[in-house]
N, C-alpha and C positions, 0 to 999 in steps of 0.2 A: 325308670323314665329317662328319655332322652331329651336335651333341650338345644333348641338352637344356637341361641344366646345368653350371654350371663343375664341379661336382664329379665328372660323368660323364666330362670333358674329363681331369682332374687324375688320376682313377683310370687311365684309358686311358693316359696320359702314362707314370705309376708303372711301370705292367704293361709297356709297350714298351720303357722305358729303365732301369729297375732303380730308379729313386728313389734314396734313401740307402744301397742296397746295392751301388751301383755303384762299383767300384773306382778309376774315374778321380775321380769327386767326392771319395773318402776321400784320395786322395794331393793333390789341389789343398787340402783343408783341411789337411793336414799341411805343406803349402809355406805357407799364411797364416799358420801359427802364430807369433807375435812376443812376446818378452818384453815389450816396451813398458814400463812404471813397475810391473811387477809383480816382488814377490820370485822368485829364482832357483827357490825351491821349487815357487812356485804355477806359473810357467812348466814346470819338469821335469813336473808332474803333468799338466798337459794335454798337453804333447808326447807323452808315455808313453800317455796315453790313444787319441789319435789315430794315434799311430805303431801300435798295436797293431791298428787298423783299417784301416790302410791296405796292411797286406801287406809292406809294406817291411822289409829285413834289412840288416844290417850296413853296408858301406857306403854304400849308398842313405841309412839314416839319419844316418849320420855326417854325411854331404853336408847333409841337410836341417837337422839340429841346429847345423852351423856358421852 
């Protein structure tokens, strides 16, 4: 397939593979969340936000949190 613009290519890629709505991408984001030098409260807020999007529940969430 040939594309005239990069925008067409990216639109087709997102359409084919789901872009940000893809569960695999959301789970990968969850696995990358780290506290670093942030306060625990800040880390918890980000973790909760990403966890909601990942569709992980209970044991899997606990494992990722640890």
